[in-house]
C-alpha positions in Angstrom: 16.2 20.0 31.3 17.2 23.3 32.7 16.0 26.6 31.2 18.3 28.3 28.9 20.5 31.2 30.2 21.0 30.2 33.8 22.6 26.9 34.9 22.7 25.4 38.3 25.5 23.4 40.0 26.1 21.8 43.4 29.7 22.8 43.1 28.7 26.5 43.2 27.0 25.9 46.6 30.4 25.1 48.0 31.3 28.8 47.8 28.8 29.6 50.5 30.3 31.5 53.5 28.8 30.4 56.8 27.4 33.0 59.1 25.7 33.3 62.5 22.9 35.2 60.9 20.1 37.6 61.7 17.9 35.3 63.8 20.5 34.4 66.4 22.1 37.8 66.6 18.8 39.7 66.8 17.7 37.2 69.5 20.8 38.0 71.5 20.2 41.7 71.3 16.4 41.3 72.0 17.3 39.3 75.2 19.6 42.1 76.4 22.9 40.4 75.6 25.9 42.7 75.2 27.1 42.4 71.6 30.0 44.7 72.1 32.5 41.9 73.0 31.6 40.0 69.9 31.8 43.3 67.9 35.3 43.9 69.3 36.5 40.4 68.5 35.2 40.5 64.9 36.3 44.0 64.1 39.9 43.1 65.2 39.8 40.1 62.8 38.5 42.3 60.1 41.2 44.9 60.6 44.0 42.4 60.6 42.7 40.6 57.6 41.7 37.3 59.2 37.9 37.6 59.1 36.1 35.5 56.6 33.2 36.7 54.5 30.5 35.3 56.8 32.1 36.9 59.9 32.2 40.2 57.9 28.4 40.0 57.2 27.7 39.1 60.9 29.8 42.1 61.9 27.7 44.3 59.7 24.5 43.1 61.4 26.0 43.6 64.9 26.9 47.2 64.0 23.3 47.8 63.0 21.9 46.1 66.1 24.2 48.4 68.2 22.8 51.4 66.4 25.6 52.2 64.0 23.8 51.7 60.7 26.4 53.7 58.7 29.3 51.5 59.9 27.3 48.4 59.3 26.4 49.3 55.7 30.0 50.3 55.0 31.3 46.9 56.3 28.6 45.1 54.3 29.6 46.9 51.1 33.2 46.0 51.5 32.4 42.3 52.1 29.9 42.0 49.3 32.4 43.3 46.7 34.3 40.1 47.0 31.6 37.6 48.2 27.9 37.5 47.8 26.7 34.0 48.9 26.1 33.1 52.5 24.6 30.1 54.4 22.7 30.4 57.7 22.8 27.7 60.3 20.6 24.6 59.6 19.3 22.2 62.2 20.2 19.1 60.2 23.1 18.0 58.0 20.7 16.5 55.5 18.2 19.3 54.8 14.8 18.4 53.3 15.0 21.4 51.0 17.5 24.1 49.8 16.2 27.6 49.6 18.0 30.4 47.8 17.0 33.9 49.1 17.7 36.8 46.7 18.6 39.9 48.8 19.7 43.5 48.1 22.7 45.2 49.7 20.7 47.3 52.1 20.0 47.8 55.8 18.8 44.8 57.9 15.2 46.0 57.8 14.9 46.1 54.0 15.2 42.4 53.2 12.8 39.8 54.5 14.1 38.4 57.8 13.6 34.9 56.4 15.9 33.3 58.9 13.2 33.6 61.6 10.8 31.7 59.5 13.1 28.8 58.7 15.3 28.7 61.8 14.0 25.3 63.1 12.6 24.0 59.8 15.3 21.5 58.7 15.5 23.6 55.5 18.8 25.0 54.3 18.9 28.7 53.7 21.4 30.3 51.4 21.3 34.1 50.8 22.6 35.6 47.6 23.1 39.3 47.6 22.4 40.8 44.2 24.6 43.9 43.8 25.3 46.3 40.9 29.0 45.5 40.9 28.6 41.8 40.2 26.6 39.6 37.9 24.5 36.7 39.2 26.9 33.7 39.7 27.2 31.3 36.9 26.4 28.6 37.5 23.9 29.3 40.3 24.3 27.3 43.5 22.1 24.2 43.7 18.7 24.9 45.2 15.2 23.6 45.1 13.4 26.9 45.2 14.3 30.6 45.2 12.5 33.5 46.9 13.0 37.3 46.5 13.6 38.9 49.9 14.5 42.4 48.7 11.8 45.1 49.4 10.2 47.8 47.3 12.5 50.5 48.5 14.8 52.8 46.7 18.0 51.1 47.6 16.6 47.7 46.5 15.3 48.6 43.1 18.5 47.9 41.1 18.6 44.4 42.6 15.0 43.9 41.8 15.6 44.9 38.2 18.5 42.5 37.9 16.6 39.6 39.3 13.6 40.4 37.1 15.7 40.3 34.0 16.7 36.7 35.0 13.3 35.5 36.0 12.3 34.1 32.5 15.3 31.7 32.6 15.4 30.9 36.3 15.9 27.1 36.5 13.9 26.5 39.7 10.5 27.9 41.0 11.0 31.5 42.1 8.5 33.0 44.7 7.7 36.7 45.4 8.8 37.8 41.9 10.2 41.4 41.6 7.3 42.7 39.4 4.9 42.0 42.3 7.2 43.1 45.1 7.6 46.4 43.2 3.9 47.3 43.8 4.1 47.6 47.6 5.6 51.0 48.4 3.2 53.3 50.1 2.5 55.5 47.1 1.6 52.5 45.0 -0.2 50.2 47.4 -3.3 52.4 47.8 -3.8 52.3 44.0 -3.4 48.5 44.0 -6.0 48.0 46.7 -8.4 50.8 45.7 -12.0 49.9 45.4 -12.0 46.7 47.5 -15.3 46.4 49.4 -15.0 46.6 53.2 -11.5 48.1 53.0 -10.2 51.6 53.6 -6.7 52.7 52.6 -6.0 56.5 52.4 -4.2 57.7 49.4 -0.5 58.1 50.2 1.2 60.7 48.0 4.8 61.7 47.5 5.1 65.4 48.1 8.2 67.6 47.8 9.5 69.8 50.6 8.9 72.9 48.4 5.2 72.1 48.0 4.8 71.4 51.7 6.4 74.8 52.4 3.8 76.3 50.2 1.1 74.6 52.3 2.6 76.3 55.4 1.9 79.6 53.8 -1.4 78.7 52.3 -3.1 75.6 54.0 -5.8 75.5 51.3 -3.1 74.2 49.0 -3.5 70.8 50.7 -6.6 70.3 48.5 -4.4 70.9 45.4 -2.3 67.9 46.4 -5.5 65.7 46.8 -9.1 66.7 47.0 -9.8 64.9 50.3 -6.6 66.1 52.0 -7.0 68.3 55.0 -5.5 68.7 58.4 -4.7 66.6 60.3 -2.4 64.6 58.0 0.1 61.9 58.5 3.6 62.6 57.2 6.9 60.7 57.1 10.1 60.9 55.0 10.0 58.8 51.9 12.0 55.6 52.4 11.7 55.7 56.2 11.0 52.6 58.3 9.7 51.5 61.7 8.0 54.9 62.4 11.1 57.0 61.9 10.0 60.6 61.2 6.3 59.6 61.4 4.1 62.4 62.7 0.5 63.6 62.7 0.3 67.2 61.7 -2.7 69.2 62.9 -2.1 72.6 61.3 0.2 74.7 59.2 2.3 75.8 62.2 3.0 72.1 63.1 3.9 71.4 59.5 6.5 74.3 59.6 8.0 72.9 62.9 8.2 69.4 61.3 9.9 70.6 58.2 12.3 72.8 60.1 13.4 69.8 62.2 13.7 67.3 59.3 16.1 66.8 56.4 15.1 65.4 53.1 13.2 66.6 50.0 10.5 64.0 49.6 7.7 63.0 52.0 4.8 60.6 52.1 1.6 62.4 53.1 -1.9 60.9 53.7 -5.0 61.8 55.5 -5.4 60.8 59.1 -8.0 58.2 60.0 -9.0 58.0 63.7 -9.3 54.3 64.3 -9.7 54.5 68.1 -12.2 52.2 69.7 -15.1 53.1 72.0 -12.7 52.8 74.9 -10.4 55.4 73.4 -7.6 52.8 72.7 -6.1 52.1 69.3 -5.6 48.5 68.1 -3.1 47.7 65.3 -2.9 44.2 63.8 -0.2 42.4 61.8 -1.5 39.7 59.5 0.8 37.3 57.7 -0.2 35.9 54.3 1.2 32.6 53.3 0.1 31.3 49.9 -3.0 33.5 50.1 -4.1 32.4 53.6 -4.0 35.0 56.4 -2.5 34.3 59.8 -2.6 36.3 63.0 0.9 37.6 63.8 0.4 40.2 66.6 -1.9 42.8 68.0 -0.7 46.0 69.7 -3.0 48.1 71.9 -2.2 51.6 73.1 -3.6 55.0 73.9 -1.7 56.5 71.0 -2.4 56.3 67.2 1.3 55.8 66.2 1.6 52.2 67.5 4.1 49.6 66.8 4.5 46.6 69.1 7.5 47.8 71.1 5.8 51.0 72.2 2.4 49.5 73.1 3.4 48.3 76.6 2.1 44.8 75.9 4.5 43.1 78.3 3.3 45.4 81.1 -0.4 44.7 80.8 -2.0 41.3 81.4 -5.3 42.7 80.1 -3.8 43.7 76.8 -2.1 40.3 76.4 -5.4 38.5 77.1 -7.0 40.5 74.3 -4.2 39.7 72.0 -4.3 36.0 72.9 -8.1 35.9 72.3 -7.6 37.6 68.9 -5.1 35.0 67.9 -7.1 32.0 69.2 -10.3 33.2 67.5 -8.7 34.7 64.4 -10.1 32.2 61.8 -13.7 32.4 63.2 -13.8 36.1 64.1 -11.4 38.6 62.5 -10.6 36.6 59.4 -14.3 35.7 58.9 -15.4 39.3 59.5 -13.0 40.6 56.8 -13.0 37.5 54.6 -13.8 39.4 51.4 -11.3 42.2 52.0 -8.5 39.8 53.0 -9.1 37.6 50.0 -9.0 40.5 47.7 -5.8 41.8 49.2 -4.2 38.3 48.7 -5.3 38.3 45.1 -4.2 41.8 44.2 -0.8 41.7 45.9 -0.2 38.2 44.5 2.9 37.4 46.5 3.3 34.0 48.1 4.5 35.6 51.3 3.8 39.1 52.7 2.4 40.9 55.7 -0.2 43.6 56.3 -0.4 46.1 59.2 -4.0 47.1 59.7 -6.8 48.2 62.0 -10.6 48.3 62.1 -12.5 51.6 61.7 -15.6 52.6 63.6 -17.8 51.4 60.7 -16.2 48.0 60.7 -13.9 48.5 57.6 -10.5 47.1 57.5 -8.0 50.0 57.5 -4.7 49.2 55.8 -1.5 51.0 56.9 1.0 49.1 54.8 1.8 45.8 53.1 5.3 44.5 52.5 7.4 41.4 52.3 10.0 42.5 55.0 8.1 43.0 58.3 9.7 41.0 61.2 7.8 37.9 62.1 9.5 36.2 65.0 9.2 34.1 68.1 11.6 36.1 70.4 9.1 37.2 73.0 9.3 35.7 76.4 7.3 32.4 76.7 6.7 33.2 80.3 5.1 36.5 79.5 3.6 35.5 76.2 2.9 31.8 76.5 0.4 31.9 73.6 2.8 33.4 71.0 5.2 30.5 70.3 2.4 28.2 69.2 1.0 30.9 66.9 4.4 31.7 65.4 5.0 28.0 64.9 1.8 27.8 62.9 3.1 30.6 60.6 6.6 29.1 60.4 5.2 25.6 59.5 2.9 27.1 56.9 5.8 29.0 55.3 8.0 25.8 55.2 5.1 23.8 53.8 4.6 26.4 51.1 8.2 26.1 50.0 8.0 22.3 49.9 4.7 22.4 48.0 6.0 24.8 45.3 9.3 22.9 44.9 7.3 19.7 44.7 5.0 21.1 42.0 8.1 21.8 39.8 9.4 18.2 40.3 5.9 16.8 39.3 5.9 19.0 36.2 9.4 17.9 35.3 8.4 14.3 35.7 
């Protein structure tokens, strides 16, 4: 018997609009394919009124992949006002499971890129965009399990609230519930993970421009923001992604220059932790948690503290790739064992069925946490010739994710029986 309040129907699924989707379009861009001819074809169809909803959403993604976020979001908004349910390509006509992903109307980096995880799984993926202008569909499309893919960001919060209101009566298992997703933004995460033995996570505070301008005039006011805060500090605009606006500020003069060159009224500020190794290089790790178990995702090595994988030069260095491969192959018996207690405590406190952590190791052996979220890109797009060890590792993660979905959906069936 279905829970009261929300019904489910296979007929509702028929309203899905088919799309090319994030995984295929991002892979094309990653491989250097020119997306402009596809953009021109789809924009012409949109302008003459012959584009369907799925093509409109694909057009929105292409615009963002081409660097025009504003146009992409405008197109997405127009499409979502009339249609909110989309289906990604599936490798089989008879999927072993139907997954409903609950997304927010935001940029392509603020929803979990779940298509990468399920692309070859034989699992059907439908994505329902939850928007302020429309109620959840009634009845819901037939699905075996739902998962929230919206992030803990400002432009996703309305969607998270609407989903959270529906959680008590959701007729199928629902993973990554909004109340847990909503604890991941930088100024909340350090409080959630505070006090874990073997873990270091600097306090990240939301600070106004006005207060930072006061620090420019009186540097001692940093300690009024937080007792342990002193130059150098790390700063970024609140709500930024992928290192946008991220900077290490060494003194008041540098802070003035940063503020003069940056718009916005709110910033994240935290103390800088030097996590360089004995060789002077910095190593940053991405760890994926699936049902509480950690998996190696990638390791970036660079001579700069502000690393993300694309600026670390991994494809240009066989030595770096060998170190990453070794880290992946020995993860369970080395890194994960070394930080067993901290990783287990992170999984327990975050509580999500699926999330990622970006981290490093400090000189004293502690696990240094930069961020945790449910929307980091976990993919297998890297060249198998340059990175032959990556596809097997990504397949391990993808298989674990699919198995988790099947397991949770199966538990509901057993309970119903």
